[in-house]
MARBA-3410 file (N, C-alpha, C, O; in Angstrom, 1 decimal):
177
-11.3,-14.3,0.5,-10.3,-14.0,1.4,-9.9,-15.2,2.3,-8.7,-15.4,2.7 ~ -10.9,-16.0,2.6,-10.7,-17.1,3.5,-9.6,-18.0,2.9,-9.7,-18.5,1.8 ~ -8.6,-18.3,3.7,-7.5,-19.2,3.3,-6.4,-18.4,2.6,-5.3,-19.0,2.3 ~ -6.6,-17.2,2.3,-5.6,-16.3,1.6,-5.2,-15.2,2.5,-4.4,-15.4,3.4 ~ -5.8,-14.0,2.3,-5.4,-12.9,3.2,-6.0,-13.0,4.6,-5.6,-12.3,5.5
-7.0,-13.9,4.7,-7.6,-14.2,6.0,-7.5,-15.6,6.3,-8.4,-16.4,6.1 ~ -6.3,-16.0,6.7,-6.0,-17.5,7.0,-6.7,-17.9,8.3,-7.2,-17.2,9.1 ~ -6.6,-19.2,8.5,-7.3,-19.9,9.6,-6.8,-19.3,11.0,-7.5,-19.2,11.9 ~ -5.5,-18.9,11.0,-4.9,-18.3,12.3,-5.1,-16.8,12.4,-4.5,-16.2,13.3 ~ -5.9,-16.2,11.6,-6.1,-14.8,11.7,-6.8,-14.4,13.0,-7.8,-15.0,13.4
-6.2,-13.4,13.6,-6.7,-12.9,14.9,-7.6,-11.7,14.8,-8.0,-11.1,15.9 ~ -7.8,-11.2,13.6,-8.6,-10.0,13.4,-10.0,-10.4,13.1,-10.3,-11.2,12.2 ~ -11.0,-9.8,13.8,-12.4,-10.1,13.6,-12.8,-9.5,12.2,-12.5,-8.4,11.9 ~ -13.5,-10.3,11.4,-14.0,-9.8,10.1,-14.9,-8.7,10.3,-15.0,-7.8,9.4 ~ -15.6,-8.6,11.4,-16.5,-7.4,11.7,-15.8,-6.1,11.7,-16.4,-5.1,11.6
-14.4,-6.2,12.0,-13.6,-4.9,12.1,-13.1,-4.5,10.7,-12.5,-3.4,10.6 ~ -13.4,-5.3,9.7,-12.9,-5.0,8.3,-14.0,-4.5,7.4,-15.2,-4.8,7.6 ~ -13.6,-3.6,6.5,-14.6,-3.1,5.5,-14.0,-3.3,4.1,-12.9,-3.0,3.8 ~ -14.9,-3.7,3.2,-14.6,-3.9,1.8,-15.0,-2.6,1.1,-16.1,-2.2,1.1 ~ -14.0,-2.0,0.4,-14.2,-0.8,-0.3,-14.1,-0.9,-1.8,-13.2,-1.7,-2.3
-14.9,-0.2,-2.5,-14.8,-0.1,-4.0,-14.6,1.4,-4.3,-15.4,2.2,-3.8 ~ -13.5,1.7,-5.0,-13.2,3.1,-5.4,-12.8,3.2,-6.8,-12.2,2.3,-7.4 ~ -13.2,4.3,-7.4,-12.8,4.6,-8.8,-11.4,5.2,-8.7,-11.0,5.9,-7.8 ~ -10.6,4.9,-9.7,-9.2,5.5,-9.8,-8.8,5.6,-11.3,-9.3,4.9,-12.1 ~ -7.9,6.5,-11.5,-7.4,6.7,-12.9,-6.0,6.0,-13.0,-5.3,5.8,-12.0
-5.7,5.5,-14.2,-4.4,4.9,-14.4,-3.6,6.0,-15.1,-4.1,7.1,-15.4 ~ -2.3,5.8,-15.3,-1.4,6.8,-15.9,-1.9,7.1,-17.3,-1.6,8.3,-17.8 ~ -2.5,6.2,-18.0,-3.0,6.5,-19.4,-4.4,7.0,-19.4,-5.1,6.9,-20.4 ~ -4.8,7.5,-18.2,-6.1,8.2,-18.1,-7.3,7.4,-18.2,-8.4,7.9,-18.6 ~ -7.2,6.1,-17.9,-8.4,5.2,-17.9,-8.9,5.1,-16.5,-8.2,5.1,-15.5
-10.2,5.1,-16.4,-10.9,4.9,-15.2,-11.1,3.5,-14.9,-11.6,2.7,-15.7 ~ -10.7,3.1,-13.7,-10.9,1.7,-13.2,-11.6,1.7,-11.9,-11.6,2.6,-11.1 ~ -12.3,0.6,-11.6,-12.9,0.3,-10.3,-12.0,-0.5,-9.5,-11.7,-1.7,-9.9 ~ -11.5,0.0,-8.4,-10.6,-0.7,-7.6,-11.3,-1.2,-6.3,-12.4,-0.8,-6.0 ~ -10.6,-2.2,-5.7,-11.2,-2.7,-4.4,-10.1,-3.0,-3.4,-8.9,-3.3,-3.8
-10.4,-2.8,-2.2,-9.5,-3.1,-1.1,-10.2,-3.3,0.2,-11.4,-2.9,0.3 ~ -9.6,-4.0,1.1,-10.2,-4.2,2.5,-9.3,-3.5,3.5,-8.1,-3.6,3.5 ~ -10.0,-2.7,4.3,-9.3,-1.9,5.4,-10.0,-2.1,6.7,-11.1,-2.7,6.7 ~ -9.4,-1.6,7.7,-10.1,-1.6,9.1,-11.2,-0.6,9.1,-11.0,0.5,8.5 ~ -12.3,-0.9,9.7,-13.4,0.0,9.8,-13.0,1.4,10.4,-13.6,2.4,10.0
-12.0,1.4,11.3,-11.5,2.6,11.9,-10.9,3.7,10.9,-11.0,4.9,11.2 ~ -10.4,3.2,9.8,-9.9,4.1,8.8,-10.7,4.1,7.5,-10.3,4.8,6.5 ~ -11.7,3.4,7.4,-12.5,3.3,6.1,-12.9,4.6,5.6,-12.8,4.8,4.4 ~ -13.5,5.5,6.4,-14.0,6.8,5.9,-12.8,7.6,5.4,-12.9,8.3,4.4 ~ -11.7,7.6,6.2,-10.5,8.4,5.8,-10.0,7.9,4.4,-9.7,8.7,3.5
-10.0,6.6,4.2,-9.5,6.0,3.0,-10.4,6.4,1.8,-10.0,6.8,0.7 ~ -11.7,6.3,2.0,-12.7,6.7,1.0,-12.5,8.2,0.7,-12.5,8.6,-0.5 ~ -12.3,9.0,1.7,-12.1,10.5,1.4,-10.8,10.7,0.6,-10.9,11.6,-0.3 ~ -9.8,10.0,0.9,-8.5,10.2,0.2,-8.7,9.8,-1.2,-8.3,10.5,-2.2 ~ -9.3,8.6,-1.5,-9.5,8.2,-2.8,-10.4,9.1,-3.7,-10.3,9.2,-4.9
-11.4,9.7,-3.0,-12.3,10.6,-3.7,-11.5,11.8,-4.2,-11.6,12.3,-5.4 ~ -10.6,12.3,-3.4,-9.7,13.5,-3.8,-8.7,13.0,-4.9,-8.5,13.8,-5.8 ~ -8.1,11.9,-4.7,-7.2,11.4,-5.7,-7.9,11.2,-7.1,-7.3,11.6,-8.1 ~ -9.1,10.7,-7.1,-9.9,10.5,-8.3,-10.2,11.9,-8.9,-10.0,12.0,-10.1 ~ -10.7,12.8,-8.1,-11.0,14.1,-8.6,-9.8,14.8,-9.3,-10.0,15.5,-10.3
-8.6,14.5,-8.8,-7.4,15.1,-9.3,-6.7,14.2,-10.3,-5.6,14.5,-10.7 ~ -7.3,13.1,-10.7,-6.8,12.2,-11.7,-5.4,11.6,-11.3,-4.6,11.4,-12.2 ~ -5.3,11.4,-10.0,-4.0,10.8,-9.5,-3.9,9.4,-10.0,-4.8,8.6,-9.9 ~ -2.8,9.0,-10.6,-2.6,7.7,-11.2,-2.3,6.6,-10.3,-1.4,6.6,-9.5 ~ -3.2,5.6,-10.3,-3.0,4.3,-9.6,-3.1,3.2,-10.6,-4.2,3.1,-11.2
-2.1,2.4,-10.8,-2.1,1.4,-11.9,-3.2,0.3,-11.7,-3.9,0.0,-12.6 ~ -3.2,-0.2,-10.5,-4.0,-1.4,-10.2,-4.4,-1.5,-8.8,-3.6,-1.1,-7.9 ~ -5.7,-1.9,-8.5,-6.1,-2.1,-7.2,-7.1,-3.2,-7.1,-8.3,-3.0,-7.2 ~ -6.6,-4.4,-6.9,-7.4,-5.6,-6.7,-7.1,-6.2,-5.4,-6.0,-6.0,-4.8 ~ -7.9,-7.1,-4.9,-7.6,-7.7,-3.6,-6.4,-8.6,-3.7,-6.2,-9.2,-4.8
-5.6,-8.6,-2.7,-4.3,-9.4,-2.7,-4.6,-10.9,-2.8,-3.7,-11.7,-3.1 ~ -5.8,-11.3,-2.6,-6.2,-12.7,-2.7,-6.1,-13.2,-4.1,-5.9,-14.4,-4.4 ~ -6.1,-12.2,-5.1,-5.9,-12.6,-6.5,-4.5,-13.1,-6.7,-4.2,-13.7,-7.8 ~ -3.6,-12.8,-5.8,-2.2,-13.3,-5.8,-1.9,-14.3,-4.7,-0.7,-14.6,-4.4 ~ -2.9,-15.0,-4.2,-2.7,-15.9,-3.2,-2.2,-15.3,-1.9,-1.5,-16.0,-1.1
-2.5,-14.0,-1.7,-2.0,-13.2,-0.5,-0.4,-13.1,-0.5,0.1,-12.9,0.5 ~ 0.2,-13.3,-1.7,1.6,-13.2,-1.8,2.0,-11.7,-2.1,1.8,-11.2,-3.2 ~ 2.6,-11.1,-1.1,3.0,-9.6,-1.3,3.9,-9.4,-2.5,3.7,-8.4,-3.2 ~ 4.9,-10.2,-2.6,5.9,-10.0,-3.6,5.3,-10.0,-5.0,5.5,-9.2,-5.9 ~ 4.4,-11.0,-5.3,3.7,-11.1,-6.5,2.8,-9.9,-6.8,2.8,-9.3,-7.8
2.0,-9.5,-5.8,1.1,-8.4,-5.9,1.9,-7.1,-6.1,1.5,-6.3,-7.0 ~ 2.9,-6.8,-5.3,3.7,-5.6,-5.5,4.4,-5.6,-6.8,4.5,-4.5,-7.5 ~ 4.9,-6.7,-7.3,5.6,-6.8,-8.6,4.7,-6.4,-9.8,5.2,-5.9,-10.8 ~ 3.4,-6.5,-9.6,2.5,-6.1,-10.6,1.9,-4.7,-10.3,0.9,-4.3,-10.9 ~ 2.5,-4.0,-9.4,2.1,-2.7,-9.0,0.7,-2.6,-8.5,0.0,-1.6,-8.8
0.3,-3.6,-7.8,-1.1,-3.6,-7.2,-1.1,-2.9,-5.9,-0.4,-3.3,-4.9 ~ -2.0,-1.9,-5.8,-2.2,-1.2,-4.5,-3.2,-2.1,-3.7,-4.2,-2.5,-4.1 ~ -2.8,-2.2,-2.4,-3.6,-3.1,-1.5,-3.5,-2.7,-0.1,-2.7,-1.8,0.3 ~ -4.3,-3.3,0.8,-4.3,-3.0,2.2,-4.2,-4.2,3.1,-3.2,-4.7,3.4 ~ -5.4,-4.7,3.5,-5.4,-5.8,4.5,-4.8,-7.1,3.9,-5.1,-7.5,2.8
-3.9,-7.7,4.7,-3.3,-9.0,4.4,-2.7,-9.5,5.8,-1.8,-8.9,6.2 ~ -3.3,-10.5,6.3,-2.9,-11.0,7.6,-1.5,-11.7,7.4,-1.4,-12.8,6.9 ~ -0.5,-11.0,7.9,0.9,-11.5,7.7,1.8,-10.8,8.7,1.5,-9.8,9.4 ~ 3.0,-11.4,8.8,4.1,-10.9,9.7,5.0,-9.9,8.9,5.1,-10.0,7.7 ~ 5.6,-9.0,9.7,6.6,-8.1,9.1,7.7,-9.1,8.6,8.1,-10.0,9.3
8.2,-8.9,7.4,9.2,-9.8,6.8,10.4,-10.0,7.7,11.0,-9.1,8.2 ~ 10.6,-11.3,7.9,11.8,-11.7,8.8,11.5,-11.7,10.3,12.4,-11.9,11.0 ~ 10.3,-11.5,10.7,9.9,-11.4,12.1,8.7,-12.2,12.4,8.1,-12.8,11.6 ~ 8.3,-12.2,13.7,7.1,-12.8,14.2,6.1,-11.7,14.7,5.2,-11.9,15.5 ~ 6.4,-10.5,14.2,5.6,-9.3,14.5,4.5,-9.1,13.4,4.8,-9.1,12.3
3.3,-8.9,13.8,2.2,-8.7,12.9,2.4,-7.4,12.2,2.6,-6.3,12.9 ~ 2.3,-7.3,10.9,2.3,-6.1,10.1,1.0,-5.3,10.4,0.0,-5.9,10.8 ~ 1.1,-4.0,10.2,-0.1,-3.2,10.3,-1.1,-3.5,9.2,-2.3,-3.2,9.3 ~ -0.7,-4.2,8.1,-1.6,-4.7,7.1,-2.5,-5.8,7.7,-3.6,-5.9,7.3 ~ -2.0,-6.5,8.7,-2.7,-7.5,9.4,-4.0,-7.0,10.1,-5.0,-7.8,10.2
-3.9,-5.8,10.4,-5.1,-5.2,11.1,-5.9,-4.3,10.2,-6.9,-3.7,10.6 ~ -5.5,-4.2,8.9,-6.2,-3.4,7.9,-5.9,-1.9,8.2,-6.7,-1.1,7.7 ~ -4.8,-1.6,8.8,-4.5,-0.2,9.2,-3.4,0.4,8.3,-2.9,1.5,8.6 ~ -2.9,-0.4,7.3,-1.9,0.1,6.4,-2.3,-0.1,4.9,-3.0,-1.1,4.6 ~ -1.9,0.8,4.1,-2.2,0.7,2.6,-0.9,0.9,1.9,-0.1,1.8,2.2
-0.7,0.2,0.8,0.4,0.3,-0.1,-0.1,0.8,-1.5,-1.1,0.2,-2.0 ~ 0.4,1.9,-2.0,0.0,2.5,-3.2,1.1,2.4,-4.2,2.3,2.8,-4.0 ~ 0.8,1.9,-5.4,1.8,1.8,-6.5,3.1,1.2,-6.0,4.1,1.9,-6.2 ~ 3.1,0.0,-5.4,4.3,-0.5,-4.8,5.5,-0.8,-5.6,6.6,-0.7,-5.2 ~ 5.3,-1.2,-6.9,6.5,-1.5,-7.7,7.3,-0.2,-7.9,8.6,-0.3,-7.8
6.7,0.9,-8.1,7.4,2.1,-8.4,7.8,2.9,-7.1,8.5,3.9,-7.1 ~ 7.4,2.4,-5.9,7.6,3.0,-4.6,8.0,1.9,-3.6,7.3,1.6,-2.7 ~ 9.2,1.3,-3.9,9.5,0.1,-3.1,9.9,0.4,-1.6,10.2,1.5,-1.2 ~ 9.9,-0.7,-0.9,10.5,-0.7,0.5,12.0,-0.9,0.3,12.5,-1.8,-0.4 ~ 12.8,0.0,1.0,14.3,0.0,0.8,15.0,0.0,2.1,14.7,0.9,2.9
15.9,-0.9,2.3,16.8,-0.9,3.5,18.2,-1.0,3.0,18.5,-1.9,2.3 ~ 19.0,0.0,3.4,20.4,-0.1,3.0,21.2,-0.5,4.3,21.1,0.1,5.3 ~ 22.1,-1.5,4.1,22.9,-2.0,5.2,24.3,-2.1,4.7,24.6,-1.9,3.5 ~ 25.3,-2.5,5.5,26.6,-2.8,5.1,26.8,-3.9,4.2,27.8,-4.1,3.5 ~ 25.7,-4.8,4.1,25.7,-5.9,3.2,25.1,-5.6,1.8,25.1,-6.5,0.9
24.6,-4.4,1.7,23.9,-4.0,0.4,22.6,-3.4,0.7,22.2,-3.0,1.8 ~ 21.8,-3.4,-0.4,20.5,-2.8,-0.4,19.4,-3.9,-0.6,19.5,-4.7,-1.6 ~ 18.5,-3.9,0.3,17.4,-4.8,0.2,16.2,-4.1,-0.3,15.9,-3.0,0.2 ~ 15.5,-4.6,-1.4,14.4,-3.9,-2.0,13.2,-4.9,-2.1,13.4,-6.0,-2.5 ~ 12.1,-4.4,-1.8,10.8,-5.2,-1.9,9.8,-4.3,-2.5,9.4,-3.3,-2.0
9.2,-4.7,-3.7,9.5,-5.9,-4.4,10.9,-5.9,-5.1,11.4,-4.8,-5.4 ~ 11.4,-7.0,-5.3,12.7,-7.1,-6.0,12.7,-6.3,-7.3,13.7,-5.7,-7.7 ~ 11.6,-6.4,-8.1,11.5,-5.8,-9.3,11.4,-4.2,-9.2,11.5,-3.5,-10.2 ~ 11.4,-3.7,-8.0,11.4,-2.3,-7.8,12.7,-1.7,-7.7,12.9,-0.4,-7.5 ~ 13.8,-2.5,-7.9,15.2,-1.9,-7.8,15.4,-0.7,-8.7,16.1,0.2,-8.3
14.9,-0.7,-9.9,15.1,0.5,-10.8,14.5,1.8,-10.2,14.9,2.9,-10.7 ~ 13.7,1.7,-9.2,13.0,2.9,-8.7,13.5,3.3,-7.3,12.9,4.1,-6.6 ~ 14.6,2.7,-6.9,15.2,3.1,-5.6,15.7,4.5,-5.6,15.7,5.2,-4.6 ~ 16.3,4.9,-6.8,16.8,6.3,-6.9,15.7,7.3,-7.0,15.0,7.3,-8.1 ~ 15.4,8.0,-6.0,14.2,8.8,-5.9,14.4,10.2,-6.6,13.5,11.0,-6.6
15.7,10.4,-7.1,15.9,11.6,-7.9,15.4,11.5,-9.3,15.2,12.5,-10.0 ~ 15.1,10.3,-9.7,14.5,10.1,-11.1,13.1,10.6,-11.1,12.4,10.6,-10.1 ~ 12.6,10.9,-12.3,11.2,11.1,-12.5,10.6,10.0,-13.3,11.2,9.5,-14.3 ~ 9.5,9.4,-12.8,8.9,8.3,-13.5,7.4,8.3,-13.1,7.0,8.8,-12.0 ~ 6.6,7.7,-13.9,5.2,7.6,-13.6,4.9,6.8,-12.4,5.7,5.8,-12.1
3.9,7.1,-11.6,3.5,6.4,-10.4,4.4,6.7,-9.2,4.2,6.0,-8.2 ~ 5.4,7.6,-9.3,6.3,7.9,-8.2,5.6,8.7,-7.2,4.8,9.6,-7.5 ~ 5.8,8.3,-5.9,5.3,9.0,-4.7,6.4,9.7,-4.1,7.4,9.1,-3.7 ~ 6.3,11.0,-3.9,7.3,11.8,-3.3,6.7,12.7,-2.1,5.5,12.7,-2.0 ~ 7.6,13.3,-1.4,7.1,14.0,-0.1,6.1,15.1,-0.4,5.2,15.3,0.4
6.1,15.7,-1.6,5.2,16.8,-1.9,3.9,16.3,-2.7,3.2,17.1,-3.2 ~ 3.8,15.0,-2.8,2.8,14.3,-3.5,1.4,14.5,-2.9,1.2,14.6,-1.7 ~ 0.4,14.6,-3.8,-1.0,14.8,-3.3,-1.4,13.6,-2.4,-2.1,13.8,-1.4 ~ -1.0,12.4,-2.8,-1.3,11.2,-2.0,-0.8,11.3,-0.6,-1.5,11.0,0.4 ~ 0.5,11.7,-0.5,1.1,11.9,0.8,0.4,12.9,1.6,0.1,12.7,2.8
0.1,14.1,1.0,-0.5,15.2,1.7,-1.9,14.8,2.3,-2.2,15.1,3.4 ~ -2.7,14.1,1.4,-4.0,13.7,1.8,-4.0,12.6,3.0,-4.8,12.7,3.9 ~ -3.1,11.7,2.9,-3.1,10.7,3.9,-2.6,11.3,5.2,-3.1,11.1,6.3 ~ -1.5,12.1,5.2,-1.0,12.8,6.4,-2.0,13.7,7.0,-2.1,13.8,8.2 ~ -2.8,14.4,6.2,-3.9,15.3,6.7,-4.9,14.5,7.6,-5.5,15.1,8.5
-5.0,13.2,7.4,-5.9,12.4,8.1,-5.2,11.6,9.2,-5.8,10.6,9.7 ~ -4.0,11.9,9.5,-3.2,11.3,10.6,-2.5,10.0,10.2,-2.0,9.3,11.1 ~ -2.3,9.8,9.0,-1.5,8.6,8.5,0.0,9.0,8.5,0.4,10.1,8.3 ~ 0.8,8.0,8.7,2.3,8.1,8.6,2.7,7.6,7.3,2.1,6.6,6.8 ~ 3.6,8.2,6.6,4.1,7.8,5.3,5.5,7.1,5.5,6.4,7.7,6.2
5.7,5.9,5.0,6.9,5.2,5.1,8.1,5.9,4.4,9.3,5.5,4.7 ~ 7.9,6.9,3.6,9.0,7.6,2.9,9.6,8.6,3.9,10.7,9.1,3.6 ~ 9.0,8.8,5.1,9.5,9.7,6.1,10.4,8.9,7.1,11.1,9.6,7.9 ~ 10.4,7.6,7.1,11.1,6.8,8.0,12.6,7.1,7.9,13.1,7.3,6.8 ~ 13.3,7.0,9.0,14.8,7.3,9.0,15.7,6.2,8.6,16.6,6.3,7.7
15.5,5.0,9.2,16.5,3.9,8.9,16.1,3.0,7.7,17.0,2.3,7.2 ~ 14.9,3.1,7.2,14.5,2.4,6.1,13.4,3.3,5.4,12.9,4.2,6.0 ~ 13.1,3.0,4.2,12.1,3.8,3.4,11.1,2.8,2.9,11.5,1.7,2.3 ~ 9.8,3.2,3.0,8.8,2.4,2.4,7.9,3.4,1.7,6.8,3.8,2.2 ~ 8.3,3.7,0.5,7.6,4.8,-0.3,6.2,4.5,-0.7,5.4,5.5,-0.9
5.8,3.3,-0.7,4.4,2.9,-1.0,3.5,2.9,0.2,2.2,2.9,0.0 ~ 4.0,3.0,1.4,3.3,2.6,2.6,2.7,3.8,3.4,3.4,4.8,3.6 ~ 1.4,3.7,3.7,0.7,4.6,4.6,0.0,3.8,5.7,-0.6,2.8,5.4 ~ 0.2,4.3,6.9,-0.4,3.6,8.0,-0.9,4.5,9.1,-0.4,5.6,9.3 ~ -1.9,4.0,9.8,-2.4,4.8,10.9,-2.4,3.9,12.1,-2.9,2.7,12.1
-1.7,4.3,13.2,-1.6,3.5,14.4,-2.5,3.8,15.5,-2.6,3.1,16.5 ~ -3.2,4.9,15.4,-4.2,5.3,16.4,-5.6,5.6,15.9,-6.5,5.9,16.6
END
């Protein structure tokens, strides 16, 4: 993590972070061992959610540390990698992302992109997620409002980016308290 998701200017104490290993299913029913780093304050909630998702064979394509991508969100998301901690700023700002504190998790991000529609067009992240902006479509790894993943995170006090009004972040779950 040092020099990647945990750069020299990181203001988050490593003691506040927890490294998790969880089992998950892929869409083709393969069991994989995933890993992610989260804040200690949400670590048990995250473990509980992933236990339920695993029990229900909820598909998650990939879950490796974002350090495997040099802490590059676009690269990680484009490969549909689910991740959490990454000390970084909200795109286009000097505001720390909730991922910087380990308080946010992205699940199956390629198929559940961040979407902002403006008078200049539609911004999508990752860019490769453009085919999945239309949420009326059915496709593997899609997260929707009635989804088990959404229900389980919300049950534990997380906010889902798919509920946001001015922008949508279908992959994103965060806890601010």
